[in-house]
C-alpha positions as CSV (number, residue, x, y, z in Angstrom):
1,X,-97.8,73.0,34.9
2,X,-98.6,70.9,38.0
3,X,-99.3,67.2,37.6
4,X,-101.0,65.1,40.2
5,X,-100.0,61.7,38.7
6,X,-98.1,59.4,41.1
7,X,-94.4,59.6,41.2
8,X,-94.0,55.8,41.7
9,X,-97.0,53.4,41.7
10,X,-97.2,51.3,44.8
11,X,-96.6,48.0,43.0
12,X,-93.3,49.3,41.7
13,X,-92.1,50.9,44.9
14,X,-89.8,48.0,46.0
15,X,-88.0,47.9,42.6
16,X,-87.7,51.7,42.7
17,X,-86.0,51.6,46.1
18,X,-83.7,48.7,45.1
19,X,-82.5,50.4,42.0
20,X,-82.2,53.8,43.7
21,X,-79.8,52.3,46.2
22,X,-77.3,51.7,43.3
23,X,-77.1,55.5,42.6
24,X,-75.6,55.8,46.1
25,X,-73.1,53.1,45.4
26,X,-71.6,54.5,42.2
27,X,-71.6,58.0,43.8
28,X,-69.0,56.7,46.3
29,X,-66.7,55.6,43.5
30,X,-67.1,58.8,41.6
31,X,-66.0,61.2,44.3
32,X,-63.5,58.9,46.0
33,X,-61.7,59.1,42.6
34,X,-61.8,62.9,42.0
35,X,-59.2,63.7,44.8
36,X,-57.0,61.0,43.4
37,X,-55.7,63.3,40.7
38,X,-54.2,65.4,43.4
39,X,-53.1,62.4,45.5
40,X,-51.2,60.7,42.7
41,X,-49.5,64.0,41.8
42,X,-48.2,64.3,45.3
43,X,-47.1,60.6,45.7
44,X,-45.8,60.0,42.2
45,X,-43.9,63.3,41.9
46,X,-42.7,62.5,38.4
47,X,-46.2,63.0,37.0
48,X,-47.2,66.3,35.3
49,X,-50.6,67.9,35.9
50,X,-51.7,66.4,32.5
51,X,-50.5,62.9,33.4
52,X,-52.2,63.0,36.8
53,X,-55.5,64.0,35.2
54,X,-55.3,60.7,33.2
55,X,-57.0,59.3,36.3
56,X,-60.2,60.8,35.0
57,X,-59.5,59.7,31.4
58,X,-59.2,56.1,32.7
59,X,-62.2,56.4,35.0
60,X,-64.7,58.0,32.6
61,X,-63.2,56.3,29.5
62,X,-64.6,53.0,30.9
63,X,-68.1,54.5,30.5
64,X,-67.5,55.2,26.8
65,X,-66.1,51.8,26.2
66,X,-68.8,49.7,27.8
67,X,-72.0,51.7,27.5
68,X,-73.1,50.2,24.2
69,X,-72.2,46.6,25.1
70,X,-74.1,47.1,28.3
71,X,-77.2,48.4,26.4
72,X,-77.0,45.4,24.0
73,X,-76.7,43.0,26.9
74,X,-79.8,44.3,28.7
75,X,-81.7,44.3,25.4
76,X,-81.1,40.6,25.2
77,X,-81.3,39.7,28.8
78,X,-82.8,41.4,31.8
79,X,-82.3,44.5,33.9
80,X,-81.3,42.3,36.9
81,X,-78.7,40.5,34.8
82,X,-77.2,43.8,33.7
83,X,-77.1,45.0,37.3
84,X,-75.3,41.8,38.4
85,X,-72.7,42.1,35.7
86,X,-72.1,45.7,36.6
87,X,-71.6,44.9,40.3
88,X,-69.2,42.1,39.4
89,X,-67.0,44.3,37.2
90,X,-67.2,47.1,39.8
91,X,-65.9,44.7,42.5
92,X,-63.1,43.3,40.2
93,X,-61.8,46.7,39.3
94,X,-61.8,47.9,42.9
95,X,-60.0,44.8,44.2
96,X,-57.3,45.1,41.4
97,X,-56.0,48.1,43.4
98,X,-54.2,45.6,45.7
99,X,-51.8,44.3,43.0
100,X,-51.6,47.8,41.5
101,X,-50.3,49.1,44.8
102,X,-47.9,46.2,45.1
103,X,-46.4,46.9,41.6
104,X,-46.3,50.7,42.2
105,X,-47.1,51.4,38.6
106,X,-49.3,54.3,37.6
107,X,-50.5,52.5,34.5
108,X,-51.8,49.6,36.7
109,X,-53.9,51.9,38.8
110,X,-55.3,53.4,35.6
111,X,-56.2,49.9,34.3
112,X,-58.0,49.1,37.6
113,X,-60.1,52.3,37.3
114,X,-60.9,51.5,33.7
115,X,-62.2,48.0,34.6
116,X,-64.1,49.4,37.6
117,X,-66.0,51.8,35.4
118,X,-67.0,49.0,33.0
119,X,-69.2,48.0,36.0
120,X,-70.4,51.5,36.5
121,X,-71.4,51.8,32.8
122,X,-73.5,48.7,33.2
123,X,-75.1,50.0,36.3
124,X,-75.9,53.5,34.9
125,X,-77.1,52.1,31.5
126,X,-79.4,49.8,33.3
127,X,-80.6,51.9,36.2
128,X,-81.4,55.3,34.6
129,X,-83.9,54.0,31.9
130,X,-85.4,51.5,34.4
131,X,-86.2,54.4,36.8
132,X,-87.7,56.4,34.0
133,X,-90.0,53.4,33.2
134,X,-91.2,52.8,36.7
135,X,-94.2,55.1,36.5
136,X,-96.1,57.7,34.4
137,X,-94.2,59.3,31.6
138,X,-95.2,62.8,32.9
139,X,-93.3,62.2,36.2
140,X,-90.3,60.4,34.7
141,X,-87.9,63.4,34.9
142,X,-88.9,64.1,38.5
143,X,-88.6,60.4,39.4
144,X,-85.1,60.3,38.0
145,X,-84.2,63.4,39.9
146,X,-85.3,61.8,43.1
147,X,-83.3,58.7,42.5
148,X,-80.3,60.7,41.5
149,X,-80.6,62.6,44.8
150,X,-79.0,59.6,46.5
151,X,-76.0,59.8,44.2
152,X,-74.5,62.9,46.0
153,X,-75.1,61.2,49.3
154,X,-72.7,58.5,48.2
155,X,-70.4,61.1,46.8
156,X,-70.2,62.9,50.1
157,X,-69.2,59.6,51.7
158,X,-66.6,59.1,49.0
159,X,-65.1,62.5,49.6
160,X,-65.1,62.0,53.4
161,X,-63.2,58.6,53.0
162,X,-60.8,60.3,50.6
163,X,-60.0,63.0,53.1
164,X,-59.8,60.9,56.3
165,X,-58.0,57.9,54.9
166,X,-56.0,59.2,51.9
167,X,-55.5,63.0,51.6
168,X,-55.2,63.7,55.3
169,X,-52.7,60.8,55.9
170,X,-50.3,61.1,52.9
171,X,-46.7,61.6,54.0
172,X,-45.3,62.6,50.5
173,X,-46.4,66.2,50.9
174,X,-45.5,66.8,54.6
175,X,-43.6,70.0,55.2
176,X,-41.3,71.4,57.9
177,X,-43.3,73.5,60.4
178,X,-40.2,75.6,61.3
179,X,-36.7,76.3,60.0
180,X,-34.2,73.4,60.6
181,X,-30.7,74.5,61.6
182,X,-27.4,72.6,61.5
183,X,-24.9,72.7,64.3
184,X,-23.4,75.9,63.0
185,X,-26.8,77.6,63.2
186,X,-27.3,77.6,59.4
187,X,-30.7,77.0,57.9
188,X,-30.7,73.7,56.0
189,X,-34.4,73.4,55.7
190,X,-36.8,76.3,55.5
191,X,-40.3,76.3,57.0
192,X,-42.6,75.0,54.3
193,X,-40.0,72.9,52.5
194,X,-41.0,69.3,51.7
195,X,-39.7,66.8,54.2
196,X,-39.8,64.2,51.5
197,X,-37.1,66.0,49.5
198,X,-34.7,65.9,52.5
199,X,-34.9,62.1,52.9
200,X,-32.7,59.4,51.5
201,X,-33.8,57.3,48.4
202,X,-34.6,54.4,50.7
203,X,-36.7,56.5,53.0
204,X,-38.5,58.1,50.0
205,X,-39.3,54.6,48.6
206,X,-40.8,53.5,51.9
207,X,-43.0,56.6,52.0
208,X,-44.1,56.0,48.4
209,X,-45.0,52.4,49.1
210,X,-47.0,53.5,52.2
211,X,-48.8,56.3,50.4
212,X,-49.8,54.1,47.5
213,X,-51.2,51.6,50.0
214,X,-53.2,54.4,51.5
215,X,-54.7,55.3,48.1
216,X,-55.6,51.6,47.3
217,X,-57.1,50.8,50.8
218,X,-60.5,52.5,50.3
219,X,-61.0,50.9,46.9
220,X,-60.2,47.4,48.2
221,X,-62.8,48.0,51.0
222,X,-65.3,49.2,48.4
223,X,-64.7,46.1,46.4
224,X,-65.7,43.9,49.3
225,X,-68.8,46.0,50.0
226,X,-69.8,45.7,46.3
227,X,-69.5,41.9,46.6
228,X,-71.9,41.9,49.5
229,X,-74.4,44.0,47.6
230,X,-74.1,41.7,44.6
231,X,-75.2,38.8,46.8
232,X,-78.2,40.8,48.1
233,X,-79.3,41.7,44.6
234,X,-78.8,38.1,43.4
235,X,-81.3,36.8,46.0
236,X,-83.8,39.6,45.6
237,X,-86.8,39.4,43.3
238,X,-87.0,42.1,40.7
239,X,-89.9,42.2,38.3
240,X,-89.0,42.1,34.7
241,X,-90.0,45.1,32.7
242,X,-92.5,44.1,30.1
243,X,-91.4,46.1,27.0
244,X,-92.8,46.0,23.6
245,X,-91.2,43.7,21.1
246,X,-87.7,45.1,20.5
247,X,-87.1,46.9,17.2
248,X,-84.1,45.8,15.1
249,X,-80.9,47.6,16.3
250,X,-80.4,49.3,12.9
251,X,-84.0,50.6,13.0
252,X,-83.5,51.9,16.6
253,X,-80.3,53.7,15.7
254,X,-81.9,55.4,12.7
255,X,-84.8,56.6,14.9
256,X,-82.4,57.9,17.5
257,X,-80.3,59.8,14.9
258,X,-83.4,61.5,13.5
259,X,-84.5,62.6,17.0
260,X,-83.0,66.0,17.4
261,X,-84.0,66.3,21.1
262,X,-82.0,63.1,21.7
263,X,-78.8,63.7,19.9
264,X,-78.6,67.2,21.1
265,X,-79.0,65.8,24.6
266,X,-76.1,63.4,24.1
267,X,-73.8,66.3,23.1
268,X,-75.0,68.4,26.0
269,X,-74.6,65.6,28.5
270,X,-70.9,65.2,27.4
271,X,-70.3,68.9,28.1
272,X,-72.2,68.8,31.4
273,X,-70.3,65.8,32.8
274,X,-67.0,67.4,31.7
275,X,-68.0,70.5,33.7
276,X,-69.0,68.5,36.8
277,X,-65.8,66.5,36.9
278,X,-63.5,69.5,36.2
279,X,-65.2,71.5,39.0
280,X,-64.9,68.6,41.5
281,X,-61.4,67.6,40.5
282,X,-59.6,70.9,40.2
283,X,-61.0,72.5,43.3
284,X,-58.0,70.8,45.0
285,X,-55.5,72.7,42.8
286,X,-57.5,75.9,43.2
287,X,-57.2,75.6,47.0
288,X,-53.5,74.6,46.8
289,X,-52.9,77.8,44.9
290,X,-54.8,79.9,47.5
291,X,-52.8,78.2,50.3
292,X,-49.5,79.3,48.7
293,X,-50.2,82.8,49.8
294,X,-51.7,82.1,53.2
295,X,-49.9,81.6,56.6
296,X,-49.8,78.2,58.2
297,X,-52.6,78.9,60.6
298,X,-54.9,80.0,57.8
299,X,-54.4,77.0,55.4
300,X,-57.6,75.8,53.7
301,X,-58.6,72.1,53.4
302,X,-59.7,71.4,49.9
303,X,-61.8,68.4,50.8
304,X,-64.1,70.4,53.1
305,X,-64.8,72.8,50.3
306,X,-65.4,69.9,48.0
307,X,-67.8,68.4,50.5
308,X,-69.5,71.8,50.8
309,X,-69.9,71.8,47.0
310,X,-71.4,68.3,47.2
311,X,-73.7,69.4,50.0
312,X,-74.9,72.3,47.8
313,X,-75.4,69.8,45.0
314,X,-77.5,67.6,47.2
315,X,-79.7,70.5,48.4
316,X,-80.1,71.7,44.8
317,X,-81.2,68.3,43.6
318,X,-83.7,67.9,46.4
319,X,-85.1,71.4,45.6
320,X,-85.2,70.6,41.9
321,X,-87.2,67.4,42.5
322,X,-89.9,69.6,44.1
323,X,-89.7,72.5,41.6
324,X,-90.0,70.1,38.6
325,X,-93.5,69.4,39.8
326,X,-94.5,72.9,38.8
327,X,-91.9,74.2,36.3
328,X,-91.0,73.0,32.8
329,X,-87.7,71.0,33.2
330,X,-85.9,72.9,30.3
331,X,-86.9,76.3,31.7
332,X,-85.7,75.5,35.2
333,X,-82.4,74.1,33.8
334,X,-81.9,77.2,31.7
335,X,-82.2,79.4,34.9
336,X,-79.7,77.1,36.7
337,X,-77.3,77.2,33.7
338,X,-77.3,81.0,33.6
339,X,-76.6,81.2,37.3
340,X,-73.8,78.7,36.9
341,X,-72.3,80.8,34.1
342,X,-72.2,83.8,36.4
343,X,-70.6,81.8,39.2
344,X,-68.0,80.4,36.9
345,X,-67.0,83.9,35.8
346,X,-66.6,84.7,39.4
347,X,-64.4,81.6,39.9
348,X,-62.1,82.9,37.1
349,X,-62.1,86.6,37.8
350,X,-62.5,87.1,41.5
351,X,-59.3,86.9,43.7
352,X,-58.8,84.9,46.9
353,X,-61.6,83.2,48.8
354,X,-64.4,84.9,46.9
355,X,-63.5,82.9,43.8
356,X,-63.5,79.7,45.8
357,X,-67.0,80.5,47.1
358,X,-68.1,80.9,43.5
359,X,-66.6,77.5,42.6
360,X,-68.5,75.9,45.5
361,X,-71.7,77.5,44.3
362,X,-71.4,76.1,40.8
363,X,-72.4,72.7,42.2
364,X,-75.8,74.0,43.3
365,X,-76.5,75.0,39.7
366,X,-75.3,71.7,38.3
367,X,-77.5,69.7,40.6
368,X,-80.5,69.0,38.3
369,X,-78.6,68.9,35.0
370,X,-77.6,65.2,34.5
371,X,-81.0,63.6,35.2
372,X,-82.9,66.5,33.5
373,X,-80.9,66.2,30.3
374,X,-81.4,62.5,30.5
375,X,-85.1,62.8,31.0
376,X,-85.6,65.3,28.3
377,X,-83.5,63.3,25.8
378,X,-85.3,60.0,26.4
379,X,-88.8,61.4,27.0
380,X,-91.6,59.5,25.2
381,X,-89.3,56.7,24.0
382,X,-90.3,53.1,24.1
383,X,-87.8,50.3,23.4
384,X,-85.3,52.8,21.9
385,X,-84.7,54.0,25.4
386,X,-82.4,51.1,26.2
387,X,-80.0,51.9,23.3
388,X,-80.6,55.6,23.7
389,X,-79.5,55.3,27.3
390,X,-76.2,53.9,26.1
391,X,-75.6,57.1,24.1
392,X,-76.2,59.2,27.1
393,X,-74.0,57.1,29.3
394,X,-71.3,57.2,26.6
395,X,-71.6,61.0,26.9
396,X,-69.9,60.6,30.3
397,X,-66.7,60.5,28.2
398,X,-66.8,64.2,28.6
399,X,-65.5,63.6,32.1
400,X,-62.6,61.7,30.6
401,X,-61.5,64.1,28.0
402,X,-61.9,67.5,29.6
403,X,-59.9,67.2,32.9
404,X,-56.7,66.3,31.0
405,X,-57.3,69.4,28.8
406,X,-57.7,71.5,32.0
407,X,-54.5,69.9,33.3
408,X,-52.8,70.9,30.1
409,X,-53.8,74.6,30.7
410,X,-52.3,74.3,34.1
411,X,-49.0,73.1,32.6
412,X,-48.7,76.1,30.2
413,X,-46.3,78.0,32.4
414,X,-44.9,75.1,34.4
415,X,-45.9,72.4,36.9
416,X,-47.3,74.9,39.4
417,X,-50.7,76.5,39.5
418,X,-49.7,80.2,39.1
419,X,-46.6,80.1,37.0
420,X,-48.0,82.8,34.7
421,X,-50.8,85.3,35.2
422,X,-53.2,86.5,32.6
423,X,-54.0,90.2,32.6
424,X,-51.5,90.5,35.4
425,X,-53.6,88.9,38.1
426,X,-55.5,85.7,36.9
427,X,-53.5,82.6,37.7
428,X,-53.4,79.6,35.3
429,X,-55.6,77.6,37.7
430,X,-58.3,80.3,37.6
431,X,-58.0,80.6,33.8
432,X,-58.5,76.8,33.4
433,X,-62.1,77.2,34.5
434,X,-62.9,78.7,31.1
435,X,-63.6,75.1,30.1
436,X,-66.5,74.6,32.6
437,X,-67.7,78.0,31.5
438,X,-68.0,76.8,27.9
439,X,-69.7,73.6,29.1
440,X,-72.4,75.6,30.9
441,X,-73.1,77.7,27.9
442,X,-73.8,74.6,25.9
443,X,-76.2,73.4,28.7
444,X,-77.9,76.8,28.6
445,X,-78.5,76.5,24.8
446,X,-80.0,73.0,25.1
447,X,-82.2,74.1,28.0
448,X,-83.6,77.0,26.0
449,X,-84.2,74.9,23.0
450,X,-85.9,72.1,25.0
451,X,-88.6,74.3,26.5
452,X,-89.0,76.5,23.4
453,X,-89.1,73.7,20.7
454,X,-88.7,70.2,22.1
455,X,-91.2,69.9,24.9
456,X,-93.2,73.1,25.0
457,X,-96.3,71.2,26.1
458,X,-95.0,71.1,29.6
459,X,-94.5,74.9,29.8
């Protein structure tokens, strides 16, 4: 049903633009981090697939830890104060990569990411409900989709930085491009063997130090950028949102727990975020497995496919913002979820490059899910939206828990990606995408229920 109400009133436009810019900022961190699972596995070769995936546990675990404290903080103070605290924690976590690289301890890197996402939890807990409140209730979901459209722009930048300054420059995974012979004409290193393995312990230590410095460099630069933005926000005027008198926290919690549309949305959001992070993290392993059977001149670059996925995500989100003007959000998301399920089955079952194309296509179908679940779950709330937002941000813990589980599936047959084959032809890395499949089924169920039972008046 078409609505002609303004997306953002003119008097609130500046605040809308300012808050929307933050979506771009945390998009950089999100997708700068996804390739780091693969990067740490290559540089710190002692790590298993499960251990390397703890990068995502640390990153998204920070959301679960800090979401409720952030919500309580902005309940007591202001949106601007919440944003400033978030930017400060973001900068501190990013700058801690410098001592982490100096110590060369994986746990220190995880701690830095954990603190960094304390800041992101503040920013998301503040920004999402603020955007929902900046205009008519009828256009809230579409307004949040528009703001969220700037998130994948930041994500694309994060991916590009990861490829150009980290993945494309690591020396730990360099290989010989031709057979190396000794003076007797005997092959001592075959084409494709790791150069790193042939070096002395001192040479390996030098490369490890250099590569960890490469990993930390973009985060340190990002920390400096965040400090600059913090200053800009500090000197900018942001109107205080005039809410109704806050309900007691216990009363708010009871209301939220009785709201089926809300708590089902929190559960669904956890599964959706898990799906998103798994698809954008393990595309690198999916491509590495394909490369194992391809000649040198036909090797694929995972980052370019990951960026193609993000480009599809961006296009999908822009299209969704338009379509939501005419289509019930739950109905549209249900169609996207069914399409995503079909593409995930293709990722698992189709061999070669066809499966990779399906994996890229999943991102198009995921594009509207986060803000739409968010908008459906919080629709019509007043003061409860602040604490309710914390529950939805905590649901991002799905991105912390599920990637290690997918890494565990990859480790079933060994440290490789195709140590065993299911049904004689499905590698472990393909099978591991059964987890995103389950997640999309959960999204499809919530979508169906939302337009059938929760908000049928928008049909």
